matplotlib code that plots the C-alpha trace (Angstrom):
import matplotlib.pyplot as plt

x = [-181.0, -179.6, -182.3, -181.3, -177.7, -178.6, -180.0, -177.0, -174.6, -176.9, -176.8, -173.0, -173.6, -176.0, -174.5, -173.8, -174.7, -171.4, -170.7, -172.1, -175.4, -175.8, -175.3, -177.9, -180.3, -179.8, -180.3, -183.6, -185.1, -183.5, -182.6, -181.3, -184.4, -186.6, -184.6, -185.3, -189.0, -189.5, -191.5, -189.4, -191.0, -189.9, -186.4, -186.2, -187.0, -184.0, -181.0, -178.4, -180.5, -182.7, -184.3, -181.3, -180.1, -183.7, -184.2, -181.0, -182.2, -185.7, -184.3, -181.5, -181.9, -178.6, -179.7, -178.5, -174.9, -175.4, -176.6, -173.4, -171.3, -173.1, -172.4, -168.7, -168.7, -170.3, -167.9, -164.8, -166.2, -166.0, -167.9, -169.8, -170.0, -172.9, -172.9, -176.0, -174.9, -173.5, -170.2, -169.2, -165.8, -166.5, -163.5, -164.6, -168.2, -167.1, -165.9, -168.5, -167.6, -167.3, -168.4, -171.9, -170.6, -167.2, -165.9, -163.6, -161.6, -159.7, -159.7, -158.6, -161.0, -161.8, -162.7, -159.3, -158.2, -155.2, -154.9, -152.0, -151.9, -148.4, -147.9, -145.0, -143.3, -143.3, -139.5, -138.1, -134.5, -132.6, -133.2, -137.0, -137.2, -135.1, -137.2, -140.4, -139.2, -137.6, -140.7, -143.1, -140.8, -140.9, -144.7, -147.0, -148.2, -151.9, -151.5, -153.2, -151.2, -153.0, -151.5, -152.4, -150.5, -148.7, -145.0, -142.5, -143.3, -146.7, -145.1, -142.4, -145.0, -147.2, -144.2, -142.8, -146.1, -146.3, -142.8, -143.3, -146.7, -148.9, -152.1, -152.1, -154.8, -154.4, -156.8, -157.3, -158.2, -159.9, -162.1, -161.2, -161.0, -157.5, -154.4, -152.4, -149.5, -149.3, -145.9, -147.7, -150.0, -148.2, -148.1, -151.8, -152.4, -150.3, -152.3, -155.6, -154.4, -153.0, -155.1, -157.0, -157.9, -160.5, -162.0, -165.1, -164.8, -166.9, -165.4, -164.5, -163.4, -159.8, -157.1, -157.9, -156.1, -159.1, -159.7, -156.5, -157.6, -160.8, -158.7, -156.6, -159.5, -160.2, -156.5, -156.8, -160.3, -160.1, -157.2, -156.3, -153.3, -151.3, -147.6, -145.8, -142.4, -140.9, -142.6, -142.1, -144.1, -146.9, -148.7, -150.9, -149.1, -149.6, -153.3, -153.7, -151.9, -154.2, -157.3, -156.2, -155.9, -159.3, -160.7, -159.1, -156.7, -153.1, -150.5, -146.8, -143.8, -140.1, -137.9, -135.3, -132.5, -133.7, -131.9, -133.6, -136.6, -137.9, -138.2, -139.6, -143.2, -142.4, -140.4, -143.3, -145.8, -143.7, -142.8, -146.5, -147.6, -149.5, -147.6, -145.9, -142.2, -141.0, -137.6, -138.6, -141.5, -141.2, -142.2, -145.3, -146.1, -145.8, -147.8, -150.6, -150.4, -149.9, -148.3, -145.5, -146.8, -149.6, -150.3, -148.9, -151.8, -151.8, -152.6, -155.8, -156.1, -158.3, -158.7, -157.3, -158.7, -157.7, -157.2, -155.3]
y = [49.1, 51.4, 50.3, 46.7, 47.7, 49.0, 45.5, 43.8, 45.7, 45.2, 41.5, 41.5, 43.4, 41.0, 39.2, 35.5, 35.6, 34.8, 34.3, 30.7, 31.7, 34.8, 32.9, 30.4, 33.2, 34.8, 31.5, 31.0, 34.4, 35.7, 39.2, 40.8, 42.9, 39.8, 38.4, 41.3, 41.3, 37.6, 36.5, 35.4, 31.9, 31.4, 32.5, 30.1, 27.1, 27.6, 25.3, 26.9, 30.0, 29.1, 31.4, 33.5, 34.4, 35.0, 37.4, 39.2, 39.7, 41.0, 43.4, 44.9, 48.7, 50.1, 50.9, 54.5, 53.3, 51.3, 54.4, 56.2, 53.4, 53.8, 57.5, 56.8, 54.2, 56.6, 59.4, 57.2, 55.0, 51.8, 49.0, 46.4, 42.8, 40.8, 37.0, 36.5, 38.9, 37.7, 39.6, 38.1, 36.4, 32.8, 31.3, 32.9, 31.8, 28.2, 28.6, 27.6, 30.4, 33.2, 36.6, 37.6, 41.1, 42.6, 46.1, 46.8, 49.9, 49.5, 48.6, 45.0, 42.3, 40.0, 37.1, 37.3, 34.3, 33.6, 34.5, 33.7, 34.5, 35.1, 34.9, 34.7, 36.0, 39.6, 39.3, 37.6, 36.8, 38.1, 34.6, 34.9, 38.4, 37.4, 34.3, 36.4, 39.1, 36.7, 34.5, 37.4, 39.0, 35.7, 35.2, 36.0, 39.6, 38.6, 36.8, 38.8, 38.8, 38.7, 39.3, 40.9, 44.2, 43.3, 44.0, 41.6, 39.1, 40.7, 44.1, 42.7, 40.7, 43.7, 45.9, 43.3, 42.9, 46.7, 46.8, 44.0, 45.1, 42.7, 43.9, 43.3, 43.3, 43.6, 41.9, 43.9, 43.0, 46.4, 48.9, 51.0, 54.2, 53.3, 51.5, 49.1, 49.1, 52.9, 52.7, 50.9, 53.9, 55.0, 51.4, 51.1, 54.2, 52.7, 49.4, 51.2, 52.4, 49.0, 46.5, 47.3, 46.8, 44.3, 43.9, 42.3, 44.8, 47.9, 51.4, 52.0, 48.5, 48.5, 45.8, 43.8, 40.5, 38.3, 39.9, 38.5, 34.8, 36.1, 38.0, 35.0, 32.9, 35.6, 35.5, 31.7, 31.6, 34.3, 32.7, 29.6, 28.8, 30.0, 30.3, 30.3, 32.1, 31.8, 31.2, 29.8, 26.8, 28.9, 32.1, 33.6, 32.1, 28.6, 29.3, 30.6, 27.5, 25.2, 27.1, 27.0, 23.2, 23.0, 24.9, 22.4, 25.0, 24.4, 25.2, 25.8, 26.5, 27.2, 24.9, 26.2, 25.1, 22.6, 24.7, 27.9, 28.8, 31.1, 28.2, 25.7, 26.2, 25.8, 22.6, 21.2, 21.9, 20.1, 17.2, 16.7, 16.8, 20.0, 22.0, 21.3, 22.0, 24.6, 26.1, 28.7, 30.4, 27.8, 25.1, 26.9, 27.9, 24.4, 22.9, 25.4, 25.3, 29.0, 30.0, 32.5, 34.0, 35.9, 39.5, 42.1, 44.0, 47.7, 49.1, 51.1, 54.4, 55.5, 58.4, 57.8, 58.5, 62.1, 61.5, 58.2]
z = [70.9, 73.6, 75.9, 75.4, 76.0, 79.4, 80.3, 78.7, 81.0, 84.0, 83.4, 84.2, 87.5, 89.2, 92.2, 91.8, 88.1, 86.2, 82.5, 82.4, 84.1, 82.1, 78.8, 79.9, 80.6, 77.2, 75.5, 77.5, 77.0, 73.8, 75.0, 78.2, 78.5, 78.6, 81.4, 83.6, 82.6, 83.3, 86.4, 89.3, 89.3, 85.7, 86.5, 89.5, 87.3, 85.0, 85.7, 87.9, 88.7, 91.7, 94.3, 95.3, 91.8, 90.6, 93.5, 92.7, 89.1, 90.2, 92.8, 90.6, 90.4, 89.3, 85.7, 86.1, 86.4, 83.2, 81.3, 82.5, 81.1, 77.7, 77.6, 78.3, 75.5, 73.1, 74.0, 73.3, 70.5, 72.4, 70.7, 72.8, 71.6, 72.9, 72.8, 70.6, 67.9, 64.6, 64.9, 68.3, 67.8, 66.8, 68.6, 71.8, 71.2, 71.3, 74.9, 77.4, 79.8, 77.2, 78.5, 77.5, 76.7, 76.2, 75.2, 72.3, 71.2, 68.0, 64.3, 64.0, 62.8, 65.8, 63.5, 61.7, 59.8, 62.0, 65.7, 68.0, 71.8, 73.2, 77.0, 79.4, 82.5, 83.5, 84.1, 81.0, 80.4, 77.4, 75.9, 76.4, 74.9, 72.0, 71.2, 71.5, 69.1, 66.6, 66.4, 65.8, 63.2, 61.2, 61.3, 58.3, 58.6, 58.7, 62.0, 64.7, 68.0, 71.3, 74.7, 78.0, 77.9, 81.1, 81.7, 80.3, 77.5, 76.9, 76.2, 74.0, 72.0, 71.4, 70.4, 68.1, 66.4, 65.8, 64.5, 62.1, 60.7, 62.5, 64.2, 67.9, 70.6, 74.4, 76.7, 79.8, 83.4, 84.0, 82.4, 79.4, 81.4, 82.6, 81.5, 83.7, 84.0, 83.4, 81.6, 78.8, 78.1, 74.9, 73.7, 74.3, 72.1, 69.3, 69.6, 69.2, 65.8, 64.7, 66.6, 69.7, 73.3, 74.7, 78.2, 79.7, 82.6, 82.4, 83.0, 86.6, 87.3, 88.6, 87.9, 91.0, 91.4, 90.9, 87.4, 85.9, 85.7, 84.0, 81.6, 80.9, 79.7, 77.0, 75.9, 75.5, 74.0, 71.3, 69.5, 67.4, 69.6, 72.6, 72.7, 76.0, 75.6, 79.1, 82.5, 85.9, 87.2, 88.5, 87.5, 84.8, 81.8, 83.1, 83.7, 80.2, 78.8, 80.8, 79.6, 76.0, 76.3, 78.0, 75.0, 72.6, 71.2, 70.3, 72.9, 72.1, 74.3, 73.9, 75.9, 78.3, 80.6, 83.2, 85.8, 84.8, 87.0, 84.2, 81.9, 84.4, 83.4, 79.7, 80.4, 82.5, 79.8, 77.2, 79.6, 80.5, 76.8, 77.5, 74.9, 71.6, 71.7, 69.1, 68.4, 65.8, 64.1, 61.3, 63.7, 64.7, 61.1, 59.9, 62.7, 62.1, 58.3, 58.2, 54.9, 55.0, 51.8, 53.4, 52.4, 54.7, 56.4, 56.6, 60.1, 60.3, 61.9, 64.8, 67.2, 70.7, 74.1, 74.8, 78.5, 78.3]

ax = plt.figure().add_subplot(projection="3d")
ax.plot(x, y, z, "-o")
ax.set_aspect("equal")
plt.show()
């Protein structure tokens, strides 16, 4: 299995082979190893692959790097999830561009019964923070809270979940050998004990700008619904809301003053019928048919990265 894992990681390192291409290759050949063993002429015939991508697959040689990534994963008890395995999150599997592999450190169940993504601006108002904290405090305790571990609403959502006994998972735009932003290091450690961290980026990958839209699709795709607390008309939260709609997931938003730039995005989503207006947790609970009588979940314990 470790030999197969080498090829699974390698599949994500091939130039011009993204998530959609990689998933098609896995479906065609059944395993990552068989992809690399296949004749070039057979690879070329697959839809979307062609000569250039087939050549990139056949000339790939960085398997030693993949083995180093596996040693890091073993050392830190990081679990890889591959797209053709039974425990791959079902909600994410239903997304056409789901990552063929992602990495997980934590204890929460990724196929939880109820999952809510919470997103918003990095510079929220007092109103935005209050709405975020009040809503999460009123949710059933078995709702798994997803966010991106960024500053602002993400941070408040994760903290509120921990304070109220909900498991919470952060979706990262970099490898699990670092935490960004650095001031959320202690929060990340707490989340590993009562939820977890997920990334599709292997160790060594930095939080480059182009990684964040990729991260956002996981935030949208792994949950039942996305809640936009407060956001401007542009930015990552609007991308996540659009992706959630594209995946046929529910999108909710809190309204704000029409003169408030930090609520402009939420108001636009509501105005354009891209989000359901809510005023409280009860609105969301009723819309999703999530009973308030759920059993409170007990956070599970796990060792932390010693160097984080």
